[in-house]
KOLKOLLO-891134 format. One record per residue (C-alpha): residue number from 0; chain; x, z, y. Coordinates in steps of 0.1 Angstrom, whole numbers. Layout:
REM KOLKOLLO-891134
DRENTOR pos unit     X     Z     Y
DRENTOR NUM    A     X     Z     Y
...
REM end
This chain:
REM KOLKOLLO-891134
DRENTOR pos unit     X     Z     Y
DRENTOR   0    A     0     0     0
DRENTOR   1    A    13    -9    35
DRENTOR   2    A    21    21    56
DRENTOR   3    A    25    21    93
DRENTOR   4    A    56    41   103
DRENTOR   5    A    54    57   138
DRENTOR   6    A    89    66   149
DRENTOR   7    A    95    96   171
DRENTOR   8    A   112    75   197
DRENTOR   9    A    80    54   200
DRENTOR  10    A    59    85   204
DRENTOR  11    A    82    98   231
DRENTOR  12    A    79    65   251
DRENTOR  13    A    42    65   246
DRENTOR  14    A    38   100   259
DRENTOR  15    A    60    92   289
DRENTOR  16    A    39    61   297
DRENTOR  17    A     6    80   294
DRENTOR  18    A    19   108   315
DRENTOR  19    A    31    84   342
DRENTOR  20    A    -2    66   342
DRENTOR  21    A   -22    97   346
DRENTOR  22    A     0   109   374
DRENTOR  23    A    -4    76   392
DRENTOR  24    A   -42    79   394
DRENTOR  25    A   -43   110   416
DRENTOR  26    A   -51   115   453
DRENTOR  27    A   -50   147   473
DRENTOR  28    A   -72   145   504
DRENTOR  29    A   -74   172   532
DRENTOR  30    A  -104   168   554
DRENTOR  31    A  -125   186   580
DRENTOR  32    A  -155   206   566
DRENTOR  33    A  -188   187   563
DRENTOR  34    A  -171   155   573
DRENTOR  35    A  -178   130   546
DRENTOR  36    A  -209   117   527
DRENTOR  37    A  -219   136   495
DRENTOR  38    A  -212   105   473
DRENTOR  39    A  -181    90   490
DRENTOR  40    A  -155   107   468
DRENTOR  41    A  -176   101   436
DRENTOR  42    A  -181    65   444
DRENTOR  43    A  -144    59   451
DRENTOR  44    A  -134    76   418
DRENTOR  45    A  -158    55   398
DRENTOR  46    A  -146    23   415
DRENTOR  47    A  -109    29   412
DRENTOR  48    A  -104    55   384
DRENTOR  49    A   -84    76   408
DRENTOR  50    A   -91   113   406
DRENTOR  51    A   -94   129   440
DRENTOR  52    A   -85   165   447
DRENTOR  53    A  -105   174   478
DRENTOR  54    A   -98   203   501
DRENTOR  55    A  -111   212   536
DRENTOR  56    A  -101   229   568
DRENTOR  57    A  -120   238   599
DRENTOR  58    A   -95   237   628
DRENTOR  59    A   -66   215   639
DRENTOR  60    A   -45   246   641
DRENTOR  61    A   -48   252   604
DRENTOR  62    A   -39   216   595
DRENTOR  63    A   -10   216   620
DRENTOR  64    A     5   248   606
DRENTOR  65    A     5   233   571
DRENTOR  66    A    20   200   582
DRENTOR  67    A    47   216   602
DRENTOR  68    A    57   238   573
DRENTOR  69    A    62   206   552
DRENTOR  70    A    56   198   515
DRENTOR  71    A    18   201   518
DRENTOR  72    A    11   181   487
DRENTOR  73    A   -16   161   505
DRENTOR  74    A   -17   123   505
DRENTOR  75    A   -42   117   532
DRENTOR  76    A   -50   141   561
DRENTOR  77    A   -73   140   591
DRENTOR  78    A   -57   151   624
DRENTOR  79    A   -74   149   658
DRENTOR  80    A   -58   126   684
DRENTOR  81    A   -39   151   705
DRENTOR  82    A   -25   169   674
DRENTOR  83    A   -16   136   659
DRENTOR  84    A     5   127   689
DRENTOR  85    A    24   160   687
DRENTOR  86    A    29   156   649
DRENTOR  87    A    43   121   654
DRENTOR  88    A    71   136   674
DRENTOR  89    A    79   157   644
DRENTOR  90    A    80   126   622
DRENTOR  91    A    52   140   600
DRENTOR  92    A    36   107   590
DRENTOR  93    A    48    75   573
DRENTOR  94    A    42    42   591
DRENTOR  95    A    12    22   579
DRENTOR  96    A    18    -9   558
DRENTOR  97    A   -12   -29   571
DRENTOR  98    A    -7   -56   544
DRENTOR  99    A   -22   -30   521
DRENTOR 100    A   -52   -25   543
DRENTOR 101    A   -71   -58   543
DRENTOR 102    A  -102   -40   557
DRENTOR 103    A   -83   -30   588
DRENTOR 104    A   -98   -60   605
DRENTOR 105    A  -131   -42   607
DRENTOR 106    A  -119   -17   632
DRENTOR 107    A  -131   -20   668
DRENTOR 108    A  -103   -31   691
DRENTOR 109    A  -118    -9   718
DRENTOR 110    A  -112    23   698
DRENTOR 111    A   -78    11   686
DRENTOR 112    A   -68     7   723
DRENTOR 113    A   -80    42   730
DRENTOR 114    A   -60    56   700
DRENTOR 115    A   -29    39   713
DRENTOR 116    A   -27    67   739
DRENTOR 117    A   -19    90   710
DRENTOR 118    A    -5    66   684
DRENTOR 119    A    14    39   703
DRENTOR 120    A     8     4   687
DRENTOR 121    A   -14    21   661
DRENTOR 122    A    15    24   638
DRENTOR 123    A     6    56   619
DRENTOR 124    A   -31    64   619
DRENTOR 125    A   -65    49   615
DRENTOR 126    A   -94    61   637
DRENTOR 127    A  -122    75   615
DRENTOR 128    A  -149    91   637
DRENTOR 129    A  -152   101   673
DRENTOR 130    A  -172   129   689
DRENTOR 131    A  -178   151   719
DRENTOR 132    A  -176   188   722
DRENTOR 133    A  -208   202   738
DRENTOR 134    A  -237   226   734
DRENTOR 135    A  -261   227   705
DRENTOR 136    A  -291   250   707
DRENTOR 137    A  -326   260   694
DRENTOR 138    A  -347   248   723
DRENTOR 139    A  -376   272   717
DRENTOR 140    A  -355   303   714
DRENTOR 141    A  -334   295   744
DRENTOR 142    A  -365   289   766
DRENTOR 143    A  -381   320   752
DRENTOR 144    A  -352   340   764
DRENTOR 145    A  -342   323   796
DRENTOR 146    A  -376   309   806
DRENTOR 147    A  -394   276   803
DRENTOR 148    A  -379   262   835
DRENTOR 149    A  -343   269   826
DRENTOR 150    A  -318   241   832
DRENTOR 151    A  -304   229   800
DRENTOR 152    A  -279   204   813
DRENTOR 153    A  -249   226   823
DRENTOR 154    A  -221   247   809
DRENTOR 155    A  -237   275   830
DRENTOR 156    A  -259   281   799
DRENTOR 157    A  -229   298   782
DRENTOR 158    A  -202   303   809
DRENTOR 159    A  -226   321   833
DRENTOR 160    A  -224   358   823
DRENTOR 161    A  -260   365   832
DRENTOR 162    A  -272   337   809
DRENTOR 163    A  -250   344   779
DRENTOR 164    A  -257   381   781
DRENTOR 165    A  -294   373   775
DRENTOR 166    A  -287   347   748
DRENTOR 167    A  -266   372   729
DRENTOR 168    A  -300   386   717
DRENTOR 169    A  -304   356   694
DRENTOR 170    A  -267   348   687
DRENTOR 171    A  -240   328   703
DRENTOR 172    A  -211   310   685
DRENTOR 173    A  -180   294   699
DRENTOR 174    A  -155   271   682
DRENTOR 175    A  -124   289   669
DRENTOR 176    A  -103   262   686
DRENTOR 177    A   -83   272   717
DRENTOR 178    A   -71   236   721
DRENTOR 179    A  -107   226   728
DRENTOR 180    A  -122   257   744
DRENTOR 181    A   -95   261   771
DRENTOR 182    A   -98   225   784
DRENTOR 183    A  -136   229   784
DRENTOR 184    A  -134   260   805
DRENTOR 185    A  -108   245   828
DRENTOR 186    A  -130   215   834
DRENTOR 187    A  -160   238   841
DRENTOR 188    A  -138   257   867
DRENTOR 189    A  -131   224   885
DRENTOR 190    A   -95   223   872
DRENTOR 191    A   -76   196   853
DRENTOR 192    A   -87   201   817
DRENTOR 193    A   -51   191   807
DRENTOR 194    A   -35   213   832
DRENTOR 195    A     2   222   829
DRENTOR 196    A    -1   252   852
DRENTOR 197    A     0   286   834
DRENTOR 198    A   -21   303   861
DRENTOR 199    A   -50   279   853
DRENTOR 200    A   -50   292   817
DRENTOR 201    A   -50   328   827
DRENTOR 202    A   -80   321   849
DRENTOR 203    A   -98   304   820
DRENTOR 204    A   -89   334   798
DRENTOR 205    A  -103   358   824
DRENTOR 206    A  -137   339   822
DRENTOR 207    A  -137   340   784
DRENTOR 208    A  -127   377   783
DRENTOR 209    A  -156   385   807
DRENTOR 210    A  -182   368   784
DRENTOR 211    A  -165   378   751
DRENTOR 212    A  -188   408   745
DRENTOR 213    A  -218   384   743
DRENTOR 214    A  -202   359   718
DRENTOR 215    A  -214   367   682
DRENTOR 216    A  -184   350   666
DRENTOR 217    A  -158   323   668
DRENTOR 218    A  -158   298   639
DRENTOR 219    A  -155   260   636
DRENTOR 220    A  -181   253   608
DRENTOR 221    A  -202   284   601
DRENTOR 222    A  -225   277   631
DRENTOR 223    A  -240   247   614
DRENTOR 224    A  -259   267   588
DRENTOR 225    A  -264   297   610
DRENTOR 226    A  -282   275   636
DRENTOR 227    A  -303   259   609
DRENTOR 228    A  -312   293   595
DRENTOR 229    A  -319   309   628
DRENTOR 230    A  -290   334   627
DRENTOR 231    A  -278   321   661
DRENTOR 232    A  -296   301   688
DRENTOR 233    A  -268   284   706
DRENTOR 234    A  -232   272   700
DRENTOR 235    A  -203   253   714
DRENTOR 236    A  -194   227   687
DRENTOR 237    A  -190   191   677
DRENTOR 238    A  -218   167   683
DRENTOR 239    A  -225   156   647
DRENTOR 240    A  -226   192   634
DRENTOR 241    A  -258   199   653
DRENTOR 242    A  -276   169   638
DRENTOR 243    A  -265   183   604
DRENTOR 244    A  -280   216   614
DRENTOR 245    A  -313   200   624
DRENTOR 246    A  -314   181   591
DRENTOR 247    A  -307   213   572
DRENTOR 248    A  -335   231   590
DRENTOR 249    A  -359   203   583
DRENTOR 250    A  -349   202   546
DRENTOR 251    A  -356   239   544
DRENTOR 252    A  -391   234   558
DRENTOR 253    A  -383   251   591
DRENTOR 254    A  -398   238   623
DRENTOR 255    A  -369   240   647
DRENTOR 256    A  -361   219   677
DRENTOR 257    A  -323   218   676
DRENTOR 258    A  -308   197   704
DRENTOR 259    A  -273   187   715
DRENTOR 260    A  -262   180   750
DRENTOR 261    A  -231   168   769
DRENTOR 262    A  -233   190   800
DRENTOR 263    A  -233   174   834
DRENTOR 264    A  -199   188   843
DRENTOR 265    A  -184   168   814
DRENTOR 266    A  -171   174   779
DRENTOR 267    A  -142   165   756
DRENTOR 268    A  -141   133   736
DRENTOR 269    A  -118   133   706
DRENTOR 270    A  -110   109   677
DRENTOR 271    A  -102   121   642
DRENTOR 272    A   -78    99   624
DRENTOR 273    A   -66    92   588
DRENTOR 274    A   -29    94   581
DRENTOR 275    A    -5    96   552
DRENTOR 276    A    21   124   555
DRENTOR 277    A    58   116   548
DRENTOR 278    A    66   125   512
DRENTOR 279    A    31   118   499
DRENTOR 280    A    35   114   461
DRENTOR 281    A     5    91   458
DRENTOR 282    A     9    67   487
DRENTOR 283    A    -4    37   468
DRENTOR 284    A   -36    56   459
DRENTOR 285    A   -38    67   496
DRENTOR 286    A   -38    31   507
DRENTOR 287    A   -66    23   482
DRENTOR 288    A   -86    52   496
DRENTOR 289    A   -80    42   533
DRENTOR 290    A   -89     7   526
DRENTOR 291    A  -121    19   508
DRENTOR 292    A  -131    40   539
DRENTOR 293    A  -126     9   561
DRENTOR 294    A  -154   -10   542
DRENTOR 295    A  -183   -13   567
DRENTOR 296    A  -210    -1   542
DRENTOR 297    A  -189    29   531
DRENTOR 298    A  -182    42   566
DRENTOR 299    A  -217    35   577
DRENTOR 300    A  -230    56   548
DRENTOR 301    A  -208    84   560
DRENTOR 302    A  -221    82   596
DRENTOR 303    A  -256    82   583
DRENTOR 304    A  -249   115   565
DRENTOR 305    A  -227   134   590
DRENTOR 306    A  -241   119   623
DRENTOR 307    A  -207   111   638
DRENTOR 308    A  -201    76   653
DRENTOR 309    A  -174    57   635
DRENTOR 310    A  -148    33   648
DRENTOR 311    A  -158     3   626
DRENTOR 312    A  -172   -26   645
DRENTOR 313    A  -188   -42   615
DRENTOR 314    A  -206   -11   603
DRENTOR 315    A  -235   -12   627
DRENTOR 316    A  -258   -34   606
DRENTOR 317    A  -257    -7   579
DRENTOR 318    A  -264    23   601
DRENTOR 319    A  -298    40   599
DRENTOR 320    A  -320    30   629
DRENTOR 321    A  -325    67   639
DRENTOR 322    A  -287    70   640
DRENTOR 323    A  -277    39   659
DRENTOR 324    A  -305    44   685
DRENTOR 325    A  -299    81   690
DRENTOR 326    A  -282    85   725
DRENTOR 327    A  -268   119   715
DRENTOR 328    A  -249   102   686
DRENTOR 329    A  -241    69   703
DRENTOR 330    A  -242    79   740
DRENTOR 331    A  -251    55   768
DRENTOR 332    A  -225    45   794
DRENTOR 333    A  -234    72   819
DRENTOR 334    A  -228    99   793
DRENTOR 335    A  -196    83   781
DRENTOR 336    A  -184    83   817
DRENTOR 337    A  -186   121   816
DRENTOR 338    A  -163   125   786
DRENTOR 339    A  -126   132   789
DRENTOR 340    A   -98   132   763
DRENTOR 341    A   -74   160   755
DRENTOR 342    A   -38   151   761
DRENTOR 343    A    -8   162   742
DRENTOR 344    A     5   195   757
DRENTOR 345    A    40   209   760
DRENTOR 346    A    50   235   734
DRENTOR 347    A    51   261   762
DRENTOR 348    A    14   255   771
DRENTOR 349    A     4   254   734
DRENTOR 350    A    20   288   729
DRENTOR 351    A     4   302   760
DRENTOR 352    A   -31   290   748
DRENTOR 353    A   -25   306   714
DRENTOR 354    A   -14   339   729
DRENTOR 355    A   -43   341   753
DRENTOR 356    A   -67   331   726
DRENTOR 357    A   -56   360   705
DRENTOR 358    A   -63   383   734
DRENTOR 359    A   -97   367   739
DRENTOR 360    A  -107   371   703
DRENTOR 361    A   -96   408   703
DRENTOR 362    A  -116   414   734
DRENTOR 363    A   -87   427   754
REM end
């Protein structure tokens, strides 16, 4: 009888081959909380056979500290524009090989031009979504406390001590993000939101310290569910989060009128970008993932779920009508004119913001 002989050396090569193949089909993705459609990762895995390890963060400061420490193990990360600019100086990311990104052509040249302020010549990053940082609130609760005729178009709603003191009855949340709260307060005070003057930051910190007793908590994602559940009634946060809160309330059968506004004094506009860190072990899989996210139908599906506008010019036909026509998601020109970017700051100012923020949080 014929017998098949399997030699040990053959088994060794087979094991090496299988192990290498398995390692090649892996991707480690580090993203913002609640910032992708529920089926995006699953669909990508089914399409490519690449297993995705997915982890989340809720502030640029957390991502920045990991990247600056090095050896994160992540293959794709999502920095915000001003942090991206600073990280590029530290040579955190590898240049993009756009030959591996045939879907890059779908990106809107207008947004690519805006991103060039942070990533010259768009060499390292791909714009994903953009957003404003404003106020989200439960209209009925706020009017119940401040009166039916209260003005709901100003940062006075939260930065005026008399108003926030009253609103503390129903709960107030602020982003735990000094890089966004300080520029917002500076702009409210009539100063340059990207000021390089230390005294301006002390003045902003004084205002925040004065209203600190009335702020329920500082967190960069918790406010979504809390607003939906009625545990808070107003928050400073990112535009799309409040539409997620409204949807969560509706799905729970709660009749809440959760609105989002860009105050008349102006608000921050930011872009979140996709980038591949230097030393990424699965860069080829990272390119496949980035190219997948650049497909118009894929990115439109994400916008339809998270309510953030994307930077893909060919995605519009696939957007839900109540998304593309919502002026709070895709703002009209007069609202866009009130938005301002955060610029890269010097290490000195960054350290000052962190130090002052720690004092604000502690209430001293």
